[in-house]
ZADO-1210 file (C-alpha; in nm, 4 decimals, padded with zeros to 6 digits):
<atoms>
<atom x="06.3083" y="07.8303" z="09.7337" code="MET" pos="1"/>
<atom x="06.6520" y="07.6509" z="09.6931" code="GLU" pos="2"/>
<atom x="06.6123" y="07.4756" z="10.0158" code="THR" pos="3"/>
<atom x="06.2659" y="07.3422" z="09.9702" code="VAL" pos="4"/>
<atom x="06.3833" y="07.1753" z="09.5951" code="PHE" pos="5"/>
<atom x="06.6698" y="07.0388" z="09.8036" code="LYS" pos="6"/>
<atom x="06.4546" y="06.8915" z="10.0505" code="HIS" pos="7"/>
<atom x="06.2169" y="06.7441" z="09.8207" code="ILE" pos="8"/>
<atom x="06.5022" y="06.6304" z="09.6104" code="ASN" pos="9"/>
<atom x="06.6569" y="06.4543" z="09.9209" code="GLY" pos="10"/>
<atom x="06.3103" y="06.3071" z="10.0269" code="PHE" pos="11"/>
<atom x="06.2418" y="06.1672" z="09.6617" code="VAL" pos="12"/>
<atom x="06.5880" y="06.0071" z="09.6369" code="GLY" pos="13"/>
<atom x="06.5595" y="05.8866" z="10.0055" code="ASP" pos="14"/>
<atom x="06.1901" y="05.7299" z="09.9076" code="LEU" pos="15"/>
<atom x="06.3620" y="05.5819" z="09.5951" code="THR" pos="16"/>
<atom x="06.6191" y="05.3946" z="09.7660" code="SER" pos="17"/>
<atom x="06.4038" y="05.2511" z="10.0495" code="LEU" pos="18"/>
<atom x="06.1511" y="05.1107" z="09.7422" code="LEU" pos="19"/>
<atom x="06.4508" y="04.9513" z="09.5903" code="ILE" pos="20"/>
<atom x="06.5629" y="04.7861" z="09.9044" code="ALA" pos="21"/>
<atom x="06.1584" y="04.6718" z="09.9813" code="PHE" pos="22"/>
<atom x="06.1942" y="04.5581" z="09.6072" code="LEU" pos="23"/>
<atom x="06.5197" y="04.3588" z="09.6606" code="SER" pos="24"/>
<atom x="06.3615" y="04.2205" z="10.0026" code="LEU" pos="25"/>
<atom x="06.0179" y="04.1209" z="09.8378" code="ALA" pos="26"/>
<atom x="06.2545" y="03.9131" z="09.5391" code="VAL" pos="27"/>
<atom x="06.4425" y="03.7375" z="09.7641" code="VAL" pos="28"/>
<atom x="06.2054" y="03.6500" z="09.9931" code="GLY" pos="29"/>
<atom x="05.9788" y="03.5027" z="09.7165" code="GLN" pos="30"/>
<atom x="06.2731" y="03.3035" z="09.6053" code="ILE" pos="31"/>
<atom x="06.3214" y="03.1551" z="09.9387" code="LEU" pos="32"/>
<atom x="05.9787" y="03.0836" z="10.0475" code="PHE" pos="33"/>
<atom x="05.8185" y="03.0334" z="09.7202" code="GLY" pos="34"/>
<atom x="05.5246" y="03.2439" z="09.7892" code="GLN" pos="35"/>
<atom x="05.3908" y="03.5586" z="09.7160" code="THR" pos="36"/>
<atom x="05.4856" y="03.8598" z="09.9071" code="ILE" pos="37"/>
<atom x="05.1857" y="04.0207" z="10.0218" code="PHE" pos="38"/>
<atom x="04.9770" y="03.9124" z="09.7627" code="GLY" pos="39"/>
<atom x="05.1910" y="04.0538" z="09.4833" code="MET" pos="40"/>
<atom x="05.4177" y="03.8360" z="09.2350" code="ASP" pos="41"/>
<atom x="05.6861" y="04.0231" z="09.2855" code="VAL" pos="42"/>
<atom x="05.9272" y="03.8150" z="09.0222" code="ILE" pos="43"/>
<atom x="05.6157" y="03.7946" z="08.7724" code="GLY" pos="44"/>
<atom x="05.5755" y="04.1823" z="08.7898" code="ASN" pos="45"/>
<atom x="05.9688" y="04.2358" z="08.7097" code="VAL" pos="46"/>
<atom x="05.9751" y="04.0005" z="08.4364" code="VAL" pos="47"/>
<atom x="05.6423" y="04.1627" z="08.2829" code="GLY" pos="48"/>
<atom x="05.8477" y="04.4743" z="08.3145" code="VAL" pos="49"/>
<atom x="06.1431" y="04.3603" z="08.1564" code="ILE" pos="50"/>
<atom x="05.9374" y="04.1873" z="07.8644" code="ASP" pos="51"/>
<atom x="05.7173" y="04.5118" z="07.7679" code="SER" pos="52"/>
<atom x="06.0548" y="04.6877" z="07.7889" code="LEU" pos="53"/>
<atom x="06.2087" y="04.4058" z="07.5422" code="GLY" pos="54"/>
<atom x="05.9146" y="04.4183" z="07.2865" code="GLN" pos="55"/>
<atom x="05.9250" y="04.8126" z="07.2652" code="SER" pos="56"/>
<atom x="06.2293" y="04.7775" z="07.0569" code="GLY" pos="57"/>
<atom x="06.4389" y="05.1075" z="07.0228" code="PHE" pos="58"/>
<atom x="06.1724" y="05.3159" z="07.2963" code="VAL" pos="59"/>
<atom x="06.2374" y="05.0303" z="07.5442" code="GLY" pos="60"/>
<atom x="06.6372" y="05.0608" z="07.4924" code="ILE" pos="61"/>
<atom x="06.5965" y="05.4389" z="07.5645" code="VAL" pos="62"/>
<atom x="06.3500" y="05.4012" z="07.8521" code="ALA" pos="63"/>
<atom x="06.5887" y="05.1682" z="08.0175" code="LEU" pos="64"/>
<atom x="06.8754" y="05.4140" z="07.9455" code="LEU" pos="65"/>
<atom x="06.7058" y="05.6574" z="08.0882" code="VAL" pos="66"/>
<atom x="06.5816" y="05.4834" z="08.4410" code="LEU" pos="67"/>
<atom x="06.9666" y="05.3413" z="08.4714" code="TYR" pos="68"/>
<atom x="07.1225" y="05.6819" z="08.4463" code="SER" pos="69"/>
<atom x="06.8268" y="05.8491" z="08.7056" code="LEU" pos="70"/>
<atom x="06.9132" y="05.5427" z="08.9525" code="PHE" pos="71"/>
<atom x="07.2813" y="05.5703" z="08.9207" code="ASN" pos="72"/>
<atom x="07.3057" y="05.9548" z="08.9656" code="LYS" pos="73"/>
<atom x="07.4873" y="06.0501" z="09.2829" code="LYS" pos="74"/>
</atoms>
C-alpha cells in the first residue's frame, strides 16, 4: 500500500511540474506574440488570481504561503 502512495505522490508531483512549465511557456508566448494562447488569456488569469488573493486580506496571504510551501517541497 505504501508503494501505491509513493507512485501517486510521484505522479502528482510530476504533473504539477509539467503544468507549471506549460504555464511559464504560455506566459512567455503571450508576452512575445501579444496574443492569447489557445484562446486563453494566461496573463489575465494569473493577474486575476493574484488580485483575488490580495483582496482576501489575511486569508489570501495564508493561502499564498500554503501554495508556496507546497510548490517548494522537495
